[in-house]
Backbone as ProteinMPNN parsed JSONL, in Angstrom:
{"seq_chain_A": "MKSLTQNIEIELKNILTKQEFNQVKNYFQFHDSDFFKQENHYFDTNDFALKKAGSALRIRQKNNAYELTLKQPYKDGLLETNETIDENTAENMFKTGVIAVDSIRTLVEEMNIDPQLMQYFGSLTTFRAETTYKDGLIVLDHSHYLNKEDFELEYEVSNRQKGQEIFTSLLSKLNIPIRNTENKIKRFYNEKYKQKAHES", "coords_chain_A": {"N_chain_A": [[102.412, 133.668, 82.303], [101.637, 133.11, 78.98], [98.588, 132.15, 77.477], [97.024, 130.649, 74.863], [93.786, 130.368, 73.644], [91.004, 128.976, 71.847], [87.603, 129.347, 71.027], [84.187, 128.591, 70.118], [81.638, 130.894, 70.011], [78.305, 131.192, 70.854], [75.896, 133.42, 71.159], [72.847, 134.649, 72.259], [70.966, 137.589, 72.15], [69.309, 140.414, 73.6], [68.333, 143.704, 73.542], [67.464, 145.852, 76.243], [65.016, 147.908, 77.95], [65.463, 150.257, 80.685], [63.578, 149.692, 82.636], [62.828, 147.066, 81.936], [65.263, 145.816, 82.376], [65.461, 145.994, 85.182], [63.299, 144.395, 85.785], [64.114, 141.845, 84.827], [66.322, 141.532, 86.467], [65.074, 141.278, 88.952], [63.564, 138.969, 88.479], [65.479, 136.927, 88.21], [66.523, 137.16, 90.664], [68.811, 138.717, 91.172], [71.171, 140.526, 93.073], [72.54, 143.783, 93.839], [75.135, 143.313, 94.627], [75.828, 141.099, 93.161], [76.693, 141.883, 90.721], [79.505, 142.355, 88.656], [82.365, 144.252, 87.591], [83.605, 144.854, 84.325], [85.945, 145.845, 81.845], [85.975, 146.585, 78.436], [88.222, 147.128, 75.881], [88.579, 148.584, 72.765], [89.808, 148.053, 69.41], [90.616, 149.107, 66.071], [91.127, 149.75, 62.539], [91.539, 153.024, 61.062], [89.646, 153.204, 59.042], [87.828, 151.308, 59.766], [88.351, 148.525, 59.167], [88.298, 145.956, 60.389], [85.687, 145.87, 61.41], [84.247, 145.972, 59.016], [84.861, 143.474, 58.085], [83.355, 141.923, 59.679], [84.489, 141.351, 62.06], [86.312, 141.702, 65.218], [88.476, 143.309, 67.581], [89.641, 143.195, 70.857], [90.643, 144.177, 74.182], [90.005, 142.708, 77.202], [89.481, 143.719, 80.469], [89.537, 142.586, 83.659], [89.277, 142.236, 87.102], [91.998, 143.041, 87.481], [93.237, 141.485, 85.559], [94.175, 140.804, 82.17], [92.95, 140.204, 78.905], [93.475, 139.515, 75.56], [91.444, 139.492, 72.735], [90.412, 138.222, 69.615], [87.658, 138.351, 67.555], [86.003, 136.487, 65.104], [83.866, 135.861, 62.263], [82.147, 132.716, 62.214], [80.668, 129.918, 61.028], [77.575, 129.41, 62.607], [78.116, 131.12, 64.635], [80.604, 132.908, 66.497], [84.115, 132.818, 66.098], [86.336, 132.836, 68.657], [89.508, 133.955, 69.474], [91.675, 133.859, 72.074], [94.064, 135.387, 74.201], [95.963, 135.552, 77.108], [97.354, 138.452, 78.501], [99.887, 140.638, 79.944], [99.773, 143.513, 82.183], [101.511, 145.589, 81.326], [101.845, 145.007, 78.602], [99.236, 145.362, 77.713], [98.846, 148.115, 78.32], [100.704, 149.202, 76.584], [99.565, 148.546, 74.142], [97.271, 150.139, 74.269], [98.452, 152.631, 74.018], [99.825, 152.54, 71.549], [98.473, 150.928, 69.715], [99.587, 148.759, 68.524], [99.552, 145.322, 67.832], [100.37, 143.02, 70.186], [100.624, 140.3, 70.274], [101.772, 137.51, 68.597], [100.295, 135.375, 67.358], [97.686, 136.362, 67.105], [98.142, 138.67, 65.654], [98.973, 137.514, 63.255], [96.588, 136.242, 62.437], [95.041, 138.491, 61.866], [96.499, 139.547, 59.729], [96.028, 137.5, 57.898], [93.488, 138.096, 57.173], [93.838, 139.974, 55.319], [94.336, 142.495, 56.345], [96.233, 145.205, 57.442], [98.092, 144.91, 60.278], [99.595, 146.948, 61.363], [98.141, 149.222, 61.12], [96.334, 149.394, 63.127], [94.468, 151.025, 65.713], [93.742, 152.426, 68.938], [90.461, 152.642, 70.045], [88.843, 153.203, 72.228], [86.927, 152.636, 75.307], [84.538, 150.35, 76.765], [82.506, 150.01, 79.493], [81.185, 147.513, 81.526], [78.721, 146.415, 83.795], [78.021, 143.393, 85.159], [75.946, 140.53, 85.699], [75.59, 137.018, 86.261], [74.021, 133.821, 85.677], [73.327, 130.296, 85.698], [71.037, 128.751, 83.428], [68.787, 126.54, 82.299], [70.585, 124.715, 80.674], [72.256, 126.664, 79.671], [73.864, 129.928, 79.872], [72.741, 132.716, 81.541], [73.118, 136.16, 81.101], [73.22, 139.326, 82.413], [73.5, 142.642, 81.571], [74.715, 145.962, 82.145], [75.794, 148.628, 80.453], [78.289, 151.176, 79.746], [79.421, 153.579, 77.457], [81.177, 155.84, 75.34], [79.688, 158.164, 76.14], [77.153, 157.072, 76.296], [74.578, 154.804, 77.515], [73.52, 151.415, 77.907], [71.262, 148.579, 78.22], [71.14, 145.044, 78.537], [70.185, 141.701, 77.792], [71.673, 138.568, 77.703], [72.039, 135.263, 76.361], [74.002, 132.583, 76.615], [74.878, 129.817, 74.742], [75.306, 126.351, 73.619], [73.967, 125.199, 71.566], [72.362, 126.648, 68.974], [69.681, 126.578, 67.953], [68.097, 125.234, 69.907], [68.681, 126.861, 72.085], [67.63, 129.291, 71.199], [64.881, 128.785, 71.252], [64.431, 128.477, 74.024], [65.244, 131.002, 74.95], [63.502, 132.75, 73.589], [61.104, 131.912, 74.701], [61.522, 132.664, 77.382], [61.666, 135.497, 77.155], [59.097, 135.983, 76.254], [57.605, 135.134, 78.45], [58.289, 137.119, 80.237], [57.162, 139.244, 79.037], [58.71, 140.811, 77.301], [59.579, 142.486, 74.384], [60.953, 140.971, 71.416], [63.95, 142.114, 70.172], [65.935, 143.125, 67.464], [69.254, 142.798, 67.965], [72.472, 144.074, 67.984], [75.862, 143.002, 68.68], [77.922, 144.078, 71.509], [80.346, 145.163, 70.628], [79.783, 145.943, 68.016], [77.777, 147.84, 68.536], [79.256, 149.706, 69.943], [81.155, 150.403, 67.935], [79.422, 151.443, 65.963], [78.47, 153.725, 67.222], [80.889, 155.075, 67.592], [81.603, 155.441, 64.948], [79.552, 157.143, 64.087], [80.186, 159.368, 65.652], [82.719, 159.987, 64.67], [82.086, 160.649, 62.042], [80.561, 162.86, 62.508], [82.437, 164.574, 63.489], [84.036, 165.054, 61.298]], "CA_chain_A": [[102.444, 132.679, 81.213], [100.604, 133.376, 77.985], [97.841, 130.945, 77.12], [96.153, 130.88, 73.712], [92.635, 129.464, 73.553], [90.008, 129.31, 70.83], [86.307, 128.72, 71.264], [83.065, 129.08, 69.329], [80.717, 131.588, 70.897], [76.937, 131.399, 70.372], [75.224, 134.298, 72.127], [71.577, 135.25, 71.871], [70.949, 138.82, 72.936], [68.158, 141.294, 73.44], [68.507, 144.982, 74.221], [66.382, 146.069, 77.206], [64.837, 149.221, 78.569], [65.888, 150.228, 82.093], [62.499, 149.025, 83.373], [62.953, 145.626, 81.668], [66.487, 145.394, 83.056], [65.108, 145.782, 86.595], [62.371, 143.257, 85.812], [64.937, 140.636, 84.684], [67.137, 141.483, 87.688], [64.206, 140.746, 90.011], [63.143, 137.612, 88.105], [66.588, 136.01, 88.527], [66.921, 137.464, 92.047], [70.151, 139.297, 91.246], [71.36, 141.664, 93.968], [73.592, 144.682, 93.337], [76.443, 142.702, 94.928], [76.091, 140.032, 92.184], [77.239, 142.486, 89.491], [80.937, 142.649, 88.67], [82.747, 145.226, 86.563], [84.663, 144.516, 83.377], [86.148, 146.881, 80.824], [86.399, 146.136, 77.111], [88.945, 148.167, 75.147], [88.424, 148.177, 71.364], [90.796, 148.48, 68.409], [90.319, 148.882, 64.656], [91.839, 150.713, 61.7], [90.803, 154.284, 60.916], [88.496, 152.998, 58.14], [86.995, 150.224, 60.32], [88.564, 147.309, 58.358], [87.829, 144.777, 61.14], [84.221, 145.95, 61.459], [83.753, 145.61, 57.669], [85.064, 142.021, 57.925], [82.515, 141.246, 60.667], [85.394, 140.908, 63.127], [86.573, 142.709, 66.241], [89.647, 143.089, 68.433], [89.443, 143.884, 72.13], [91.289, 143.726, 75.414], [89.067, 142.715, 78.334], [90.166, 143.937, 81.75], [88.662, 142.152, 84.751], [90.049, 141.865, 88.301], [93.439, 143.27, 87.229], [93.753, 140.558, 84.541], [93.932, 141.324, 80.817], [92.866, 139.167, 77.873], [93.328, 140.022, 74.196], [90.537, 138.607, 72.003], [89.992, 138.506, 68.245], [86.421, 137.651, 67.201], [85.822, 136.375, 63.659], [82.669, 135.081, 61.918], [82.394, 131.282, 62.065], [79.409, 129.152, 60.975], [76.444, 130.173, 63.161], [78.559, 131.843, 65.83], [81.846, 133.659, 66.316], [85.324, 132.165, 66.582], [87.098, 133.712, 69.542], [90.883, 133.584, 69.799], [91.987, 134.596, 73.307], [95.4, 135.229, 74.783], [96.201, 136.326, 78.325], [98.52, 139.338, 78.401], [100.115, 141.338, 81.205], [99.324, 144.916, 82.203], [102.405, 146.41, 80.51], [101.523, 144.735, 77.203], [97.947, 146.013, 77.466], [99.043, 149.569, 78.32], [101.435, 149.535, 75.368], [98.599, 148.479, 73.037], [96.418, 151.327, 74.359], [99.222, 153.792, 73.551], [100.343, 152.437, 70.177], [97.602, 150.149, 68.828], [100.341, 147.625, 67.959], [99.12, 144.026, 68.374], [101.569, 142.48, 70.831], [100.593, 138.831, 70.283], [102.068, 137.059, 67.232], [99.244, 134.522, 66.791], [96.544, 137.208, 66.758], [98.602, 139.541, 64.555], [98.965, 136.682, 62.042], [95.188, 136.07, 62.014], [94.619, 139.764, 61.264], [97.164, 139.605, 58.413], [95.362, 136.538, 57.014], [92.25, 138.735, 56.708], [94.299, 141.049, 54.426], [94.299, 143.773, 57.068], [97.567, 145.532, 57.946], [98.014, 145.111, 61.732], [100.278, 148.197, 61.729], [97.186, 150.33, 61.037], [95.406, 149.341, 64.267], [94.529, 152.097, 66.708], [92.864, 152.254, 70.098], [89.244, 153.43, 69.831], [88.184, 153.584, 73.477], [86.52, 151.521, 76.161], [83.145, 150.133, 77.161], [82.473, 149.434, 80.84], [79.962, 146.741, 81.763], [78.433, 145.79, 85.088], [77.444, 142.127, 84.678], [75.577, 139.439, 86.605], [75.425, 135.776, 85.493], [73.495, 132.635, 86.354], [72.996, 129.209, 84.775], [69.604, 128.671, 83.142], [68.39, 125.554, 81.28], [71.7, 124.314, 79.788], [72.993, 127.807, 79.135], [74.259, 130.946, 80.85], [72.059, 134.006, 81.438], [74.016, 137.27, 81.413], [72.513, 140.605, 82.451], [74.537, 143.668, 81.446], [74.462, 147.4, 82.095], [77.05, 149.098, 79.853], [78.517, 152.609, 79.513], [80.456, 153.795, 76.438], [81.054, 157.015, 74.474], [78.588, 158.993, 76.655], [75.871, 156.377, 76.179], [74.444, 153.615, 78.355], [72.46, 150.518, 77.469], [70.943, 147.422, 79.055], [71.074, 143.918, 77.607], [70.099, 140.332, 78.299], [72.319, 137.603, 76.804], [71.932, 133.84, 76.699], [75.121, 131.89, 75.96], [74.464, 128.415, 74.559], [76.119, 125.548, 72.7], [73.1, 124.83, 70.443], [71.623, 127.87, 68.672], [68.242, 126.362, 67.761], [67.491, 124.939, 71.21], [68.844, 128.067, 72.9], [66.693, 130.315, 70.707], [63.543, 128.428, 71.753], [64.398, 128.779, 75.464], [65.379, 132.449, 75.108], [62.244, 133.344, 73.121], [60.103, 131.576, 75.717], [61.789, 133.49, 78.559], [61.267, 136.872, 76.842], [57.635, 135.965, 76.176], [57.111, 135.023, 79.828], [58.529, 138.405, 80.897], [56.532, 140.288, 78.21], [59.737, 141.687, 76.715], [59.594, 142.292, 72.927], [62.21, 140.542, 70.792], [64.528, 143.228, 69.414], [67.15, 142.803, 66.718], [70.296, 143.4, 68.803], [73.862, 143.843, 67.593], [76.692, 142.792, 69.861], [78.455, 145.298, 72.118], [81.409, 145.735, 69.807], [79.15, 146.655, 66.895], [77.1, 149.029, 69.064], [80.339, 150.654, 70.233], [81.698, 150.883, 66.662], [78.422, 152.273, 65.292], [78.471, 155.021, 67.908], [82.188, 155.701, 67.276], [81.512, 155.805, 63.52], [78.684, 158.326, 64.046], [80.931, 160.495, 66.237], [83.804, 160.364, 63.745], [81.443, 161.291, 60.895], [80.102, 164.157, 62.999], [83.637, 165.4, 63.677], [84.679, 165.395, 60.013]], "C_chain_A": [[101.308, 132.966, 80.243], [99.9, 132.067, 77.624], [96.847, 131.272, 76.027], [95.013, 129.879, 73.738], [91.736, 129.932, 72.417], [88.702, 128.633, 71.193], [85.243, 129.35, 70.377], [82.044, 129.673, 70.292], [79.359, 131.715, 70.21], [76.198, 132.17, 71.456], [73.936, 134.808, 71.512], [71.423, 136.489, 72.729], [69.725, 139.653, 72.611], [68.41, 142.566, 74.234], [67.268, 145.221, 75.099], [66.213, 147.552, 77.516], [65.319, 149.115, 80.022], [64.849, 149.48, 82.943], [62.573, 147.506, 83.187], [64.188, 145.04, 82.342], [66.176, 145.084, 84.523], [64.168, 144.594, 86.769], [63.145, 141.927, 85.742], [65.783, 140.426, 85.946], [66.331, 140.864, 88.832], [63.826, 139.287, 89.737], [64.217, 136.587, 88.485], [67.16, 136.255, 89.93], [68.387, 137.888, 92.15], [70.131, 140.457, 92.245], [72.474, 142.545, 93.399], [74.978, 144.069, 93.526], [76.802, 141.572, 93.955], [76.728, 140.573, 90.906], [78.733, 142.76, 89.653], [81.276, 143.521, 87.466], [83.787, 144.628, 85.626], [84.736, 145.629, 82.331], [86.621, 146.228, 79.537], [87.017, 147.316, 76.376], [89.031, 147.735, 73.685], [89.447, 148.821, 70.436], [90.239, 148.238, 67.007], [91.202, 149.833, 63.86], [90.962, 151.958, 61.559], [89.569, 154.133, 60.017], [87.678, 151.75, 58.517], [87.111, 148.908, 59.502], [88.07, 146.046, 59.076], [86.302, 144.733, 61.155], [83.64, 145.5, 60.114], [83.869, 144.108, 57.428], [84.223, 141.223, 58.923], [83.303, 140.762, 61.872], [85.619, 142.031, 64.135], [87.771, 142.3, 67.081], [89.452, 143.879, 69.72], [90.415, 143.354, 73.174], [90.226, 143.813, 76.501], [89.871, 142.777, 79.625], [89.188, 143.59, 82.869], [89.533, 141.693, 85.911], [91.556, 141.948, 88.086], [94.07, 142.235, 86.307], [93.346, 141.097, 83.17], [93.911, 140.163, 79.821], [92.621, 139.84, 76.525], [92.498, 139.019, 73.4], [90.294, 139.128, 70.595], [88.74, 137.689, 67.976], [86.279, 137.673, 65.691], [84.56, 135.555, 63.363], [83.019, 133.608, 61.709], [81.072, 130.535, 62.141], [78.271, 129.959, 61.59], [76.807, 130.89, 64.456], [79.76, 132.713, 65.495], [82.996, 132.806, 66.83], [86.096, 133.193, 67.4], [88.488, 133.144, 69.733], [91.327, 134.477, 70.95], [93.426, 134.336, 73.74], [95.525, 136.137, 76.001], [97.448, 137.176, 78.14], [98.707, 140.045, 79.75], [99.754, 142.824, 81.062], [100.192, 145.804, 81.317], [102.108, 146.261, 79.027], [100.222, 145.437, 76.822], [98.124, 147.526, 77.358], [99.762, 150.027, 77.044], [100.504, 149.519, 74.152], [97.659, 149.683, 73.06], [97.134, 152.542, 73.757], [99.495, 153.737, 72.056], [99.388, 151.759, 69.193], [98.284, 148.907, 68.26], [99.93, 146.322, 68.64], [100.344, 143.279, 68.889], [101.674, 140.959, 70.733], [100.716, 138.311, 68.845], [100.899, 136.305, 66.599], [98.049, 135.346, 66.325], [96.913, 138.173, 65.629], [98.566, 138.783, 63.226], [97.542, 136.483, 61.521], [94.648, 137.336, 61.356], [95.221, 139.9, 59.869], [96.484, 138.68, 57.411], [94.017, 137.064, 56.508], [92.561, 139.868, 55.729], [94.123, 142.439, 55.047], [95.696, 144.011, 57.639], [97.493, 145.797, 59.453], [98.697, 146.393, 62.197], [99.312, 149.39, 61.761], [96.195, 150.359, 62.207], [95.586, 150.56, 65.18], [93.485, 151.838, 67.792], [91.673, 153.19, 69.961], [88.562, 153.877, 71.121], [87.657, 152.371, 74.214], [85.024, 151.515, 76.432], [83.178, 149.434, 78.512], [81.137, 148.756, 81.071], [79.902, 146.274, 83.211], [77.553, 144.584, 84.794], [77.105, 141.185, 85.828], [75.26, 138.212, 85.753], [74.769, 134.7, 86.351], [73.203, 131.555, 85.318], [71.476, 129.125, 84.624], [69.384, 127.692, 81.993], [69.496, 125.274, 80.245], [72.458, 125.482, 79.154], [73.354, 128.761, 80.256], [73.503, 132.24, 80.556], [73.024, 135.096, 81.897], [73.221, 138.566, 81.33], [73.546, 141.725, 82.551], [73.973, 145.085, 81.478], [75.779, 148.026, 81.65], [77.069, 150.608, 79.648], [79.64, 152.739, 78.483], [80.139, 155.064, 75.654], [79.843, 157.888, 74.846], [77.202, 158.386, 76.447], [75.792, 155.304, 77.267], [73.38, 152.728, 77.721], [72.365, 149.3, 78.383], [70.684, 146.245, 78.114], [70.963, 142.597, 78.367], [70.729, 139.418, 77.264], [72.039, 136.193, 77.304], [73.009, 133.117, 75.905], [74.836, 130.397, 75.947], [75.436, 127.674, 73.639], [75.31, 125.126, 71.468], [72.168, 126.01, 70.149], [70.11, 127.641, 68.63], [67.521, 126.136, 69.096], [67.538, 126.167, 72.11], [67.856, 129.149, 72.51], [65.279, 130.062, 71.229], [63.406, 128.809, 73.241], [64.397, 130.292, 75.698], [64.081, 133.165, 74.713], [61.135, 133.123, 74.145], [60.266, 132.435, 76.969], [61.326, 134.93, 78.321], [59.747, 136.991, 76.805], [57.028, 135.963, 77.584], [57.224, 136.375, 80.558], [57.888, 139.579, 80.137], [57.537, 141.308, 77.678], [59.772, 141.441, 75.204], [60.958, 141.817, 72.44], [62.713, 141.7, 69.932], [65.8, 142.751, 68.707], [68.315, 143.544, 67.379], [71.683, 143.052, 68.287], [74.708, 143.654, 68.843], [77.342, 144.112, 70.311], [79.493, 145.971, 71.234], [80.803, 146.525, 68.654], [78.437, 147.91, 67.376], [78.131, 150.123, 69.368], [80.846, 151.268, 68.927], [80.719, 151.798, 65.938], [78.385, 153.673, 65.894], [79.761, 155.784, 67.585], [82.167, 156.231, 65.842], [80.691, 157.082, 63.359], [79.451, 159.56, 64.553], [82.034, 160.974, 65.305], [83.239, 161.114, 62.539], [81.018, 162.711, 61.27], [81.278, 165.14, 63.12], [84.175, 165.904, 62.343], [83.854, 166.364, 59.183]], "O_chain_A": [[100.148, 133.054, 80.645], [100.533, 131.021, 77.486], [95.934, 132.073, 76.227], [95.244, 128.674, 73.843], [91.706, 131.112, 72.068], [88.692, 127.477, 71.617], [85.377, 130.493, 69.94], [81.641, 129.033, 71.263], [79.263, 132.275, 69.119], [75.911, 131.64, 72.53], [73.925, 135.33, 70.397], [71.72, 136.449, 73.923], [69.183, 139.604, 71.507], [68.666, 142.522, 75.438], [66.158, 144.835, 74.732], [67.143, 148.344, 77.365], [65.554, 148.016, 80.525], [65.204, 148.732, 83.854], [62.406, 146.748, 84.142], [64.165, 143.905, 82.82], [66.576, 144.043, 85.042], [64.232, 143.879, 87.768], [62.865, 141.001, 86.503], [65.94, 139.305, 86.428], [66.84, 140.033, 89.584], [63.774, 138.471, 90.657], [63.908, 135.518, 89.012], [68.149, 135.638, 90.327], [69.106, 137.488, 93.066], [69.201, 141.263, 92.26], [73.261, 142.092, 92.567], [75.876, 144.268, 92.708], [77.951, 141.131, 93.923], [77.246, 139.803, 90.098], [79.168, 143.324, 90.657], [80.567, 143.524, 86.46], [84.734, 143.978, 86.069], [83.735, 146.259, 81.987], [87.55, 145.42, 79.542], [86.404, 148.377, 76.264], [89.505, 146.637, 73.394], [89.887, 149.952, 70.639], [89.489, 147.289, 66.783], [91.94, 150.631, 64.438], [89.78, 151.934, 61.901], [88.574, 154.834, 60.196], [86.935, 151.21, 57.697], [86.104, 148.271, 59.191], [87.489, 145.164, 58.444], [85.702, 143.681, 60.936], [82.667, 144.746, 60.071], [83.088, 143.53, 56.672], [84.352, 140.002, 59.012], [82.859, 139.884, 62.612], [85.176, 143.162, 63.934], [88.048, 141.115, 67.268], [89.14, 145.069, 69.691], [90.935, 142.244, 73.065], [89.616, 144.864, 76.699], [90.803, 142.004, 79.842], [88.141, 144.222, 83.008], [90.422, 140.861, 85.734], [92.298, 141.04, 88.46], [95.294, 142.107, 86.266], [92.316, 141.756, 83.026], [94.744, 139.258, 79.885], [91.688, 140.628, 76.367], [92.81, 137.828, 73.388], [90.008, 140.308, 70.394], [88.748, 136.47, 68.146], [86.411, 138.722, 65.06], [84.22, 134.651, 64.126], [84.044, 133.282, 61.111], [80.425, 130.515, 63.188], [78.013, 131.081, 61.152], [75.941, 131.224, 65.264], [79.914, 133.188, 64.37], [82.878, 132.149, 67.864], [86.457, 134.264, 66.912], [88.641, 131.983, 70.111], [91.352, 135.701, 70.823], [93.928, 133.216, 73.654], [95.232, 137.331, 75.936], [98.479, 136.685, 77.679], [97.806, 140.052, 80.589], [99.47, 143.311, 79.967], [99.672, 146.681, 80.627], [102.114, 147.239, 78.28], [100.115, 146.03, 75.749], [97.618, 148.15, 76.426], [99.47, 151.091, 76.498], [100.623, 150.352, 73.253], [97.286, 150.198, 72.007], [96.521, 153.368, 73.082], [99.41, 154.754, 71.368], [99.474, 151.982, 67.986], [97.643, 148.094, 67.594], [99.954, 146.221, 69.867], [101.246, 142.947, 68.12], [102.711, 140.391, 71.076], [99.888, 138.621, 67.988], [100.546, 136.556, 65.447], [97.466, 135.066, 65.278], [96.094, 138.457, 64.755], [98.178, 139.339, 62.199], [97.306, 136.544, 60.314], [93.884, 137.259, 60.394], [94.54, 140.32, 58.934], [96.368, 139.008, 56.23], [93.469, 136.545, 55.535], [91.671, 140.631, 55.351], [93.807, 143.413, 54.363], [96.276, 143.115, 58.253], [96.901, 146.792, 59.873], [98.42, 146.881, 63.293], [99.614, 150.43, 62.346], [95.329, 151.231, 62.275], [96.697, 151.05, 65.386], [92.496, 151.135, 67.584], [91.846, 154.395, 69.781], [87.784, 154.832, 71.108], [87.895, 151.231, 73.817], [84.348, 152.539, 76.339], [83.805, 148.385, 78.658], [80.082, 149.347, 80.841], [80.89, 145.805, 83.775], [76.462, 144.73, 84.241], [77.858, 141.054, 86.792], [74.723, 138.341, 84.652], [74.932, 134.665, 87.571], [72.867, 131.871, 84.177], [70.729, 129.392, 85.565], [69.748, 127.974, 80.851], [69.329, 125.577, 79.064], [73.215, 125.291, 78.203], [73.178, 128.454, 81.435], [73.608, 132.794, 79.462], [73.665, 134.976, 82.942], [72.62, 138.868, 80.299], [74.355, 141.762, 83.477], [72.912, 145.369, 80.922], [76.771, 147.968, 82.377], [76.038, 151.238, 79.413], [80.682, 152.095, 78.609], [78.98, 155.335, 75.34], [79.074, 158.298, 73.976], [76.2, 159.101, 76.425], [76.804, 154.939, 77.865], [72.453, 153.22, 77.077], [73.25, 149.029, 79.195], [70.097, 146.405, 77.044], [71.56, 142.408, 79.427], [70.375, 139.472, 76.087], [71.833, 135.96, 78.495], [72.945, 133.044, 74.678], [74.587, 129.786, 76.986], [76.272, 128.284, 72.973], [75.884, 124.742, 70.449], [71.299, 126.339, 70.955], [69.347, 128.418, 69.202], [66.493, 126.75, 69.38], [66.572, 126.48, 72.807], [67.306, 129.841, 73.367], [64.568, 130.996, 71.601], [62.4, 129.386, 73.655], [63.649, 130.8, 76.534], [63.622, 134.069, 75.412], [60.335, 134.017, 74.421], [59.279, 132.883, 77.552], [60.669, 135.52, 79.179], [59.181, 137.981, 77.268], [56.074, 136.688, 77.868], [56.376, 136.725, 81.379], [58.037, 140.739, 80.52], [57.254, 142.505, 77.612], [59.974, 140.304, 74.777], [61.991, 142.209, 72.982], [61.992, 142.204, 69.071], [66.628, 142.056, 69.296], [68.361, 144.774, 67.359], [72.03, 141.877, 68.165], [74.329, 144.087, 69.931], [77.314, 145.115, 69.596], [79.517, 147.195, 71.107], [81.244, 147.633, 68.347], [78.482, 148.94, 66.703], [77.909, 151.301, 69.089], [80.958, 152.489, 68.81], [81.122, 152.809, 65.363], [78.284, 154.671, 65.18], [79.729, 156.989, 67.336], [82.652, 157.327, 65.564], [81.062, 157.984, 62.608], [79.376, 160.64, 63.967], [82.269, 162.173, 65.153], [83.829, 162.087, 62.07], [81.104, 163.636, 60.462], [81.142, 166.342, 62.893], [84.697, 167.014, 62.247], [84.264, 166.74, 58.085]]}, "name": "protein", "num_of_chains": 1, "seq": "MKSLTQNIEIELKNILTKQEFNQVKNYFQFHDSDFFKQENHYFDTNDFALKKAGSALRIRQKNNAYELTLKQPYKDGLLETNETIDENTAENMFKTGVIAVDSIRTLVEEMNIDPQLMQYFGSLTTFRAETTYKDGLIVLDHSHYLNKEDFELEYEVSNRQKGQEIFTSLLSKLNIPIRNTENKIKRFYNEKYKQKAHES"}
């Protein structure tokens, strides 16, 4: 059964060194067994029309379940439109790039982007551990994509200002510098863009 949901996502994030990643892991007492694997598969047009619009399209694969998500800029966060899809639908999108879900295809069209031009760009694999922390969710990620790896701490909150204060305080306590950090999709796209430019 397909289920369409929409939610506003406010995520604070900070890229980490491997040493800082291990420090955070120890601070929150995460064990290796607390990390679960998820794969994000990304789509865009050849000229990165979604990226230029500050948006992104992905399929997230976790525990043999698939979810198609369109992220669009919204106030001080991102509007996420999610729809559960089956494995065959996902595999077909990987092969063709064709958006299989009418509601999400319509949203792309409303951005003046031709959904027929979508293509599959590749995947990013993340090993993630989560825990609640002061009215929010702490997320510790180790990601692999396009022959790169990175480490990241996220804090998912409902109030940006309050969340920012808590997050800044936590980083200060751990002596981790605040770094301007783009989200995973943008980091993936930037790397893909560099590789495509290098190829041409």
